[in-house]
VOGU-3710 file (C-alpha; in Angstrom, 3 decimals, decimal comma):
1> mttttpnvpe> 25,963/-28,569/-66,912  28,899/-26,433/-67,514  32,021/-28,087/-68,807  35,443/-26,646/-69,663  38,911/-27,954/-70,362  41,432/-26,773/-67,809  44,487/-24,993/-68,988  47,836/-26,814/-68,939  49,854/-25,506/-65,999  52,700/-23,213/-66,961
11> agtvrlvdyl> 55,805/-22,627/-64,782  55,493/-19,573/-62,632  51,769/-19,287/-62,940  48,734/-20,077/-60,786  44,993/-20,273/-61,520  43,340/-16,911/-61,374  41,083/-18,105/-58,474  44,152/-19,136/-56,499  45,562/-15,610/-56,994  42,304/-14,087/-56,071
21> agelaragvt> 42,004/-16,169/-52,858  45,502/-15,133/-51,908  44,854/-11,500/-52,468  41,816/-11,602/-50,262  43,872/-13,205/-47,480  46,698/-10,611/-47,960  44,039/-7,811/-47,492  42,876/-9,285/-44,223  39,694/-10,900/-45,329  39,089/-13,928/-43,070
31> hmfgvggani> 35,727/-15,239/-44,304  34,010/-15,578/-47,683  30,304/-16,129/-47,522  28,095/-17,534/-50,321  26,400/-20,433/-52,022  28,176/-22,640/-54,447  27,434/-23,758/-57,918  29,061/-24,819/-61,183  30,208/-21,448/-62,309  31,773/-20,359/-58,961
41> edlydavhrg> 33,026/-23,767/-57,760  36,710/-23,088/-58,821  36,790/-20,123/-56,449  35,439/-22,239/-53,570  38,092/-24,824/-54,415  40,833/-22,201/-54,199  39,585/-20,942/-50,905  39,465/-24,468/-49,549  42,968/-25,203/-50,791  44,436/-21,889/-49,630
51> gavrgvvakh> 43,157/-22,256/-46,076  43,653/-18,613/-45,098  40,101/-17,509/-45,923  37,243/-19,573/-44,418  34,510/-20,388/-46,870  31,027/-20,243/-45,237  28,202/-21,713/-47,144  24,760/-20,083/-46,567  21,318/-21,411/-47,355  20,463/-18,392/-49,604
61> efsavtmadg> 22,447/-15,813/-51,481  20,494/-12,917/-49,869  21,673/-14,093/-46,444  25,128/-14,694/-47,824  25,318/-10,974/-48,728  23,929/-9,979/-45,305  26,609/-12,190/-43,644  29,188/-10,281/-45,508  27,448/-7,041/-44,542  27,391/-8,088/-40,873
71> yarttrrlgv> 31,054/-9,067/-41,157  31,942/-5,596/-42,571  29,838/-3,636/-40,083  31,447/-5,278/-37,050  35,085/-5,519/-38,258  35,287/-2,405/-40,493  36,885/-4,618/-43,103  35,693/-5,696/-46,525  32,917/-8,204/-46,548  33,163/-10,805/-49,325
81> vaatsgggam> 30,280/-12,775/-50,911  30,558/-15,293/-53,798  27,702/-16,783/-55,799  27,174/-18,652/-59,009  25,438/-17,477/-62,107  21,717/-17,343/-62,890  19,287/-17,430/-59,977  22,117/-17,516/-57,457  23,499/-14,264/-58,906  20,098/-12,608/-59,025
91> nlvpglaeay> 19,390/-13,532/-55,300  22,323/-11,232/-54,415  20,532/-8,054/-55,610  18,333/-7,233/-52,499  21,300/-7,766/-50,205  23,578/-5,520/-52,329  20,922/-2,908/-52,467  20,940/-2,826/-48,606  24,746/-2,507/-48,552  24,504/0,252/-51,175
101> asrvpvlalv> 21,909/2,225/-49,350  23,673/1,741/-45,931  27,121/2,389/-47,321  28,590/-0,979/-46,346  31,762/-2,147/-48,190  31,050/-5,543/-49,785  32,801/-7,287/-52,617  30,621/-9,698/-54,712  32,393/-12,287/-56,772  29,762/-13,589/-59,161
111> gqsptsqegh> 30,280/-16,578/-61,425  29,323/-16,464/-65,133  29,044/-18,846/-67,989  32,286/-19,606/-69,924  33,058/-16,869/-72,488  33,065/-19,319/-75,408  29,418/-20,222/-74,620  28,147/-16,617/-74,296  25,377/-15,839/-76,694  25,060/-19,494/-77,731
121> gafqdssgkg> 22,377/-20,641/-75,321  24,667/-21,302/-72,380  22,926/-22,408/-69,186  22,369/-19,256/-66,990  23,918/-16,959/-69,589  23,718/-13,357/-68,505  26,336/-11,846/-70,818  23,867/-9,727/-72,736  24,588/-11,622/-75,933  22,237/-13,714/-78,053
131> gsfdagevft> 19,141/-12,396/-76,322  20,298/-12,969/-72,828  20,129/-10,239/-70,212  23,201/-8,418/-69,090  24,194/-9,042/-65,491  26,307/-5,901/-65,533  23,221/-3,837/-66,104  21,552/-5,625/-63,268  24,248/-5,084/-60,700  25,431/-1,576/-61,728
141> pvsrfcarve> 22,502/0,260/-60,030  23,194/-1,482/-56,691  27,001/-1,158/-56,721  29,697/1,467/-56,608  31,768/-0,474/-59,158  30,856/-3,339/-61,460  32,954/-4,954/-64,056  33,144/-8,176/-66,122  36,646/-9,787/-65,917  37,103/-10,609/-69,573
151> dadsllellp> 40,543/-12,259/-69,205  42,924/-13,177/-66,543  45,319/-10,288/-66,818  42,503/-7,708/-66,425  41,946/-8,969/-62,800  45,243/-7,353/-61,866  43,701/-3,980/-62,477  40,044/-4,625/-61,660  40,422/-6,236/-58,312  42,270/-3,309/-56,651
161> ravetaqadp> 39,827/-0,833/-58,240  36,893/-2,784/-56,983  38,346/-3,023/-53,398  39,222/0,631/-53,307  35,869/1,817/-54,636  33,959/-0,291/-52,092  35,953/1,229/-49,247  35,970/4,869/-50,494  33,285/7,353/-49,571  30,583/6,707/-50,127
171> rgpavlllpk> 31,233/3,124/-49,304  29,236/0,321/-50,831  29,297/-2,864/-52,888  31,665/-3,693/-55,754  30,890/-6,517/-58,143  33,240/-8,548/-60,263  31,636/-10,866/-62,834  33,883/-13,872/-63,298  33,367/-16,257/-66,309  34,227/-19,821/-65,446
181> dvqqarirlp> 37,071/-20,185/-67,994  38,640/-16,944/-66,796  38,530/-18,283/-63,241  40,399/-21,399/-64,424  42,929/-19,434/-66,576  46,582/-19,273/-65,526  48,016/-15,977/-64,323  51,593/-15,046/-63,756  52,171/-13,776/-60,342  52,991/-10,036/-60,396
191> srgpasapda> 56,200/-8,789/-58,954  55,753/-7,033/-55,640  57,586/-4,440/-53,553  58,262/-5,113/-49,843  55,860/-7,813/-48,645  52,718/-6,692/-46,926  52,011/-7,873/-43,404  49,492/-10,621/-43,350  45,946/-9,488/-42,331  46,802/-5,935/-43,221
201> pmpasaasaa> 43,691/-3,801/-43,647  42,525/-2,771/-47,076  44,246/0,415/-48,199  42,506/3,652/-47,460  41,215/5,566/-50,471  42,799/8,731/-51,710  39,461/10,338/-51,269  39,097/9,664/-47,618  42,590/11,043/-47,014  41,986/14,276/-48,900
211> rldsaaltav> 42,461/17,535/-47,110  39,431/19,264/-45,535  38,067/22,391/-47,166  39,491/25,230/-45,070  36,687/27,676/-45,793  34,009/25,149/-44,821  36,017/24,236/-41,701  36,173/27,858/-40,713  32,439/28,403/-41,342  31,317/25,364/-39,325
221> skvlrgagri> 33,759/26,203/-36,417  32,494/29,772/-36,258  28,821/28,652/-36,044  29,572/26,168/-33,260  31,722/28,588/-31,215  28,882/31,093/-31,399  26,169/28,733/-30,399  24,659/28,461/-26,859  22,718/25,282/-27,034  23,653/22,484/-29,486
231> liiagenvaa> 22,005/19,259/-30,436  24,159/16,724/-32,066  22,457/13,988/-34,189  24,948/11,277/-34,918  24,565/8,634/-37,646  25,990/5,296/-38,855  28,994/6,856/-40,455  30,458/7,444/-36,998  30,582/3,725/-36,496  31,917/3,055/-40,049
241> adahaelael> 34,732/5,565/-39,489  35,452/4,385/-35,957  34,944/7,925/-34,740  33,260/7,194/-31,481  35,939/8,823/-29,329  36,120/11,911/-31,533  32,283/12,292/-31,367  32,313/12,081/-27,511  35,157/14,621/-27,244  33,416/17,145/-29,440
251> arrlgawvav> 30,179/16,708/-27,490  32,131/17,406/-24,197  33,833/20,487/-25,683  30,467/21,834/-26,898  28,340/20,959/-23,944  25,921/19,350/-26,433  23,067/17,003/-26,205  23,604/13,938/-28,300  20,902/12,017/-30,249  21,360/9,267/-32,634
261> tpdakdvfdn> 19,684/7,972/-35,814  17,760/4,653/-35,553  20,656/2,776/-37,258  23,291/4,323/-34,929  22,391/3,646/-31,332  25,873/2,348/-30,658  27,874/5,441/-31,719  27,337/7,211/-28,369  26,960/5,831/-24,851  23,224/5,476/-24,279
271> rdprfagvag> 23,781/5,865/-20,548  25,701/9,171/-20,742  23,901/12,110/-19,336  24,201/13,892/-22,554  22,278/11,269/-24,467  19,027/12,649/-25,683  17,621/9,575/-27,386  16,838/8,256/-30,864  15,705/10,691/-33,500  12,911/10,049/-35,971
281> vmghanvedc> 9,953/7,751/-36,321  11,096/5,139/-33,726  12,563/7,758/-31,492  12,056/9,721/-28,263  10,060/12,917/-27,786  12,993/14,476/-25,893  14,966/14,725/-29,195  12,378/17,093/-30,602  12,346/19,046/-27,280  16,104/19,477/-27,391
291> lrradvcllv> 16,067/20,467/-31,046  13,407/23,262/-30,330  15,684/24,473/-27,533  18,881/24,334/-29,512  20,507/27,234/-31,411  22,301/24,851/-33,625  21,736/21,190/-34,832  24,958/19,466/-35,694  24,688/16,383/-37,973  27,599/14,004/-37,562
301> gtrlpllarg> 27,955/11,180/-39,937  24,367/11,243/-41,147  22,528/12,801/-43,930  19,393/12,675/-41,854  17,026/10,555/-44,015  13,318/10,454/-43,430  13,271/7,695/-40,830  15,681/9,825/-38,801  14,022/13,200/-39,222  10,380/12,109/-39,071
311> gldralaate> 8,542/14,463/-36,773  11,475/16,947/-36,717  11,149/18,874/-39,956  9,388/21,983/-38,436  11,924/22,211/-35,683  14,830/21,740/-38,131  13,409/24,471/-40,349  13,673/26,895/-37,401  17,180/25,807/-36,378  20,574/26,463/-37,993
321> vvclgpeppf> 22,026/23,208/-39,242  25,689/22,242/-39,804  26,882/18,873/-40,950  30,097/16,871/-40,743  30,375/13,940/-43,034  31,448/12,644/-46,497  27,974/13,289/-48,127  25,787/16,392/-48,076  22,642/16,208/-45,771  19,058/15,939/-46,935
331> vsgtalggdl> 18,315/19,194/-45,098  19,687/22,611/-45,661  22,758/23,592/-43,762  26,540/24,355/-43,662  28,393/21,224/-44,583  31,984/20,162/-43,973  32,776/17,109/-46,133  35,714/14,768/-46,230  36,879/12,081/-43,899  34,687/12,098/-40,710
341> rnalsavtgr> 37,387/11,441/-38,154  39,523/14,218/-39,621  36,597/16,568/-39,684  35,705/15,832/-36,070  39,286/16,331/-34,930  39,779/19,549/-36,908  36,577/21,127/-35,592  37,350/20,041/-31,930  40,761/21,526/-32,341  39,222/24,928/-33,034
351> lpprphacpq> 37,166/24,941/-29,843  38,171/26,039/-26,319  39,741/23,057/-24,576  37,610/23,210/-21,497  34,560/20,825/-21,614  31,084/22,130/-20,831  28,161/20,465/-19,127  25,070/20,066/-21,271  21,790/21,831/-20,307  19,271/19,860/-18,409
361> hsgplpapmp> 16,877/17,662/-20,418  14,472/14,769/-19,670  16,480/12,133/-21,425  15,165/9,275/-23,691  11,990/8,556/-21,751  10,057/5,701/-23,421  6,847/6,700/-25,199  3,685/5,333/-23,736  2,963/1,851/-25,154  -0,801/1,126/-24,794
371> gpvspgargr> -2,161/-2,394/-24,941  -3,749/-4,025/-28,021  -6,414/-2,304/-30,065  -8,769/-4,970/-28,734  -8,166/-7,314/-25,838  -9,196/-10,563/-27,463  -5,868/-11,675/-28,780  -3,954/-10,957/-25,573  -3,923/-14,509/-24,227  -0,569/-15,621/-22,859
381> tvpythavaa> 1,438/-13,035/-24,724  4,154/-10,764/-23,303  4,274/-7,005/-23,836  7,252/-5,706/-25,805  8,234/-3,450/-22,862  8,714/-6,482/-20,631  10,364/-8,567/-23,418  12,934/-5,825/-24,266  13,638/-5,279/-20,469  14,474/-9,032/-20,235
391> veaalpqdah> 16,876/-8,736/-23,187  18,478/-5,727/-21,657  19,011/-7,523/-18,318  20,752/-10,472/-20,036  22,745/-8,636/-22,691  26,577/-8,550/-22,208  28,104/-5,145/-22,764  30,441/-6,455/-25,444  27,702/-8,135/-27,426  26,567/-7,314/-30,986
401> vfvdagnaga> 22,874/-6,774/-31,552  21,104/-7,018/-34,928  17,526/-5,751/-34,988  15,055/-6,768/-37,764  12,209/-4,856/-39,231  8,686/-4,628/-37,952  6,929/-4,107/-34,523  9,674/-5,966/-32,643  12,378/-3,934/-34,406  10,754/-0,607/-33,622
411> savhllpapr> 10,348/-1,583/-29,907  14,010/-2,629/-29,681  15,243/0,601/-31,248  13,088/2,707/-28,873  13,597/0,737/-25,668  16,902/-1,295/-25,705  20,116/0,566/-24,832  23,052/-0,325/-27,128  25,831/-2,390/-25,588  28,704/-0,139/-24,553
421> hgrfvvavgm> 31,289/-2,168/-26,558  29,342/-3,826/-29,282  27,411/-2,945/-32,421  23,687/-2,296/-32,516  22,751/-2,694/-36,148  19,389/-1,858/-37,811  19,377/-2,226/-41,588  17,281/0,711/-42,560  18,835/1,187/-46,021  16,288/-1,018/-47,693
431> ggmgytfgag> 14,520/-2,223/-44,437  14,362/-5,778/-45,794  12,844/-8,303/-43,457  15,086/-11,305/-42,520  18,352/-9,321/-42,886  19,439/-10,045/-39,362  19,741/-13,822/-39,621  22,587/-13,718/-42,052  24,115/-10,541/-40,715  24,208/-11,818/-37,095
441> igaalatgrr> 25,948/-14,960/-38,166  28,565/-13,042/-40,202  29,233/-10,792/-37,252  29,548/-13,660/-34,839  31,929/-15,746/-37,060  33,939/-12,643/-37,820  34,472/-11,404/-34,190  33,747/-14,458/-32,072  31,550/-12,380/-29,807  28,058/-13,421/-28,715
451> tyvlagdgaf> 25,689/-11,884/-31,155  21,926/-11,343/-30,616  19,417/-11,437/-33,436  16,098/-9,757/-32,557  13,277/-10,467/-35,112  9,651/-11,234/-35,586  8,085/-14,351/-36,905  7,576/-12,692/-40,333  11,270/-12,097/-40,623  12,003/-15,639/-39,432
461> fmhgmevhta> 9,746/-17,174/-42,091  11,713/-15,281/-44,785  15,216/-16,172/-43,948  15,273/-17,768/-40,524  16,529/-21,182/-41,759  19,882/-19,636/-41,766  19,844/-21,002/-38,278  21,167/-24,114/-40,057  24,249/-22,194/-40,992  24,666/-21,141/-37,352
471> veyaapvtfv> 24,488/-24,694/-36,218  26,773/-25,998/-38,897  29,512/-23,471/-38,070  28,892/-23,282/-34,262  28,358/-19,573/-34,484  27,909/-17,834/-31,170  24,525/-16,330/-32,111  21,387/-16,171/-29,954  18,161/-15,806/-32,100  15,302/-14,103/-30,247
481> ifnnnahamc> 11,980/-14,475/-32,138  9,125/-12,315/-31,109  6,157/-14,360/-32,465  2,926/-12,523/-32,853  1,721/-14,827/-35,644  1,293/-11,888/-38,048  2,852/-9,306/-40,241  1,701/-7,168/-37,423  2,952/-3,657/-38,551  1,091/-4,272/-41,775
491> alreeflqgg> -1,999/-5,286/-39,913  -1,863/-2,191/-37,790  -1,384/0,028/-40,839  -4,496/-1,575/-42,325  -6,489/-0,927/-39,143  -5,291/2,622/-38,646  -4,827/3,938/-42,193  -6,937/1,813/-44,454  -10,201/1,399/-42,435  -9,765/-2,094/-41,129
501> irsddlfart> -7,620/-5,149/-40,752  -7,624/-7,677/-43,620  -7,029/-11,302/-42,665  -4,175/-11,771/-45,006  -1,515/-10,532/-42,470  -2,917/-12,418/-39,503  -1,729/-16,054/-39,313  -2,808/-19,170/-37,534  -0,595/-19,908/-34,541  2,731/-21,622/-35,233
511> diaagvaaaf> 4,838/-23,318/-32,616  8,201/-22,080/-33,948  10,167/-23,318/-30,946  8,917/-26,844/-31,310  9,580/-26,880/-35,086  13,126/-25,576/-34,786  13,868/-27,983/-31,887  12,786/-30,910/-33,931  14,729/-29,763/-36,987  17,927/-29,166/-35,070
521> pslnvtgaen> 18,251/-31,521/-32,018  21,707/-30,193/-31,083  20,428/-26,571/-30,896  19,599/-25,018/-27,492  15,852/-24,063/-28,114  13,566/-22,401/-25,526  9,906/-21,576/-25,853  9,711/-18,869/-23,228  6,302/-18,168/-21,716  7,078/-14,967/-19,884
531> aaqlreallr> 9,704/-12,351/-19,521  11,568/-14,211/-16,664  12,001/-17,323/-18,755  13,228/-15,165/-21,650  15,918/-13,676/-19,470  16,858/-16,957/-18,079  17,210/-18,568/-21,513  19,294/-15,543/-22,716  21,667/-15,824/-19,738  22,030/-19,557/-20,492
541> sntggpafvv> 23,008/-18,763/-24,037  25,847/-16,473/-23,225  28,438/-19,158/-23,780  28,901/-21,813/-26,432  27,318/-22,063/-29,817  24,012/-20,968/-31,224  20,794/-20,712/-29,160  17,131/-20,001/-30,146  14,474/-18,413/-28,004  10,842/-17,778/-28,927
551> ldcdpeeipp> 8,412/-15,547/-27,121  4,740/-15,005/-27,993  3,647/-11,340/-28,447  0,401/-9,712/-29,398  -0,189/-8,669/-33,044  -2,405/-5,781/-31,871  0,096/-4,225/-29,541  0,926/-0,738/-30,747  4,759/-0,225/-31,058  6,526/3,018/-30,489
561> flpfqpfaea> 6,358/4,016/-34,127  5,523/7,698/-35,065  2,773/6,809/-37,702  0,856/5,040/-34,994  1,211/7,641/-32,273  -2,101/9,371/-32,750  -3,903/5,986/-32,585  -2,025/5,021/-29,537  -3,161/8,213/-27,837  -6,710/7,559/-28,923
571> tdstehpnsk> -6,825/4,230/-27,144  -7,171/6,180/-23,883  -9,765/8,601/-25,275  -13,189/8,559/-26,935  -11,596/9,506/-30,241  -10,622/6,737/-32,475  -9,013/8,094/-35,684  -9,389/5,397/-38,367  -8,606/7,228/-41,570  -5,554/8,360/-43,408
581> ensderrvvh> -6,943/11,980/-43,388  -6,841/12,136/-39,625  -3,208/10,880/-39,513  -2,170/13,363/-42,070  -3,707/16,252/-40,199  -1,516/15,193/-37,253  1,614/15,260/-39,418  2,217/11,516/-39,141  5,139/10,196/-41,243  3,957/7,342/-43,378
591> gg> 6,874/4,916/-42,895  7,080/1,403/-44,156
//
């Protein structure tokens, strides 16, 4: 147990945690997500007393980070997570790694043992003293900024630095390590200039406001003006920068096709005639066709990582590439860095004002999705094509959608159009299973909009008990679980790439709907037996608090995932490639 002696109050001072909670509120933060504990309880007390920031208690610190992540992605504000020392702190690491890889601004406030006990065998000591490990060394690789607040006065400098760094390009997590006695210390309120408006957004960084490089702007504009056919591939940074309108206007001026990366389906209207589809390993063949026909490939807000360029490398090598975005691409090309909205506006301003129609193309036609490898497991299961169609039919156009990893996720990315006025989030930074449960709750609480979580049973068993958090806070979240009683993508990889399925990834049947209904009697739970029942359950869930729907799927159904494409084709032929060598010969990308 951690014990300290509180400081005697001094006139004109407040506890550091009260000051911290007030600064978060001044900056427009509305929710703080986390799990409590002795070395962070003072901050929770300050948030409770202050009342301007709502403290949300998660079931696990990983999910608390993803709640802050979902909050940040849907509001474009800073997400905040708080956790205690020891195991609670360590549970933050995978969630912060996702935010780091996906460039999501999150501030982690991490409790630490009192400074007087560091190096003396304190419970959960991670000061790096006396043989303990150093929490700073753990968090530094998964953060843009990490600092230990050694005394109360240092917070006045460290907090603004942490916030600014998290929101500067490249965005990502910032971590402040807060010893318990420092949290309790008294701090004299600093004098301020004119009062800031409540709920004002965090200040923009100086880096994002920097002027664009004129030579690079001229070079990019010249390439685009001289091109006949252009394929734009747009990424997640378009959403982060709120540059949807600027992207659409540039596409109109150029007469360009527009494809999106798997984590950016919502940055361009999926029903627009220019929309070419999703690029990469979960994408559409039309994107490669457009790329081969294009004179120039314009990357907007994406570095084009492997999942987004899988199957496109040869076509990219034969096409001139230009890039707009704060970070250089992973492929060779002419790049214009700096703030994305500024770059899009500047390039558009150098083009003729008259919009052009894009050339004809086939559009994002779904890839053929054959049935299971063997028919034995089919039973009463529903194909993903039917399941996703049911989701599409019930989905409000202002909804947020969070798609988890695995076969269900690949099918949703490939088949489900993004809502016109909501986010469509896929966490491909780390690709961690179970991300969506916390992220969907964070988004729903932040925006008040109906949010849909699409996940498999494997993801549910990892972090699905966050449904308890949704029930406790009456979050407007609909959880849709595609239950194939397996880690099915792993099982298919075993079958196709390793010579046979091992039984480890195939599970005995679990009635998830019955279990959740018993655990949460107030929750609206449906065990749908077909696509029509799924659609009806989703339509019923469009108002009120949380809802939970389960649909049985087949573990042997082959999803629209590029590494499986040769084997999907082989189900209709006499050939059955069952070795890694065959897939390599067909240039299959070995994704996770």
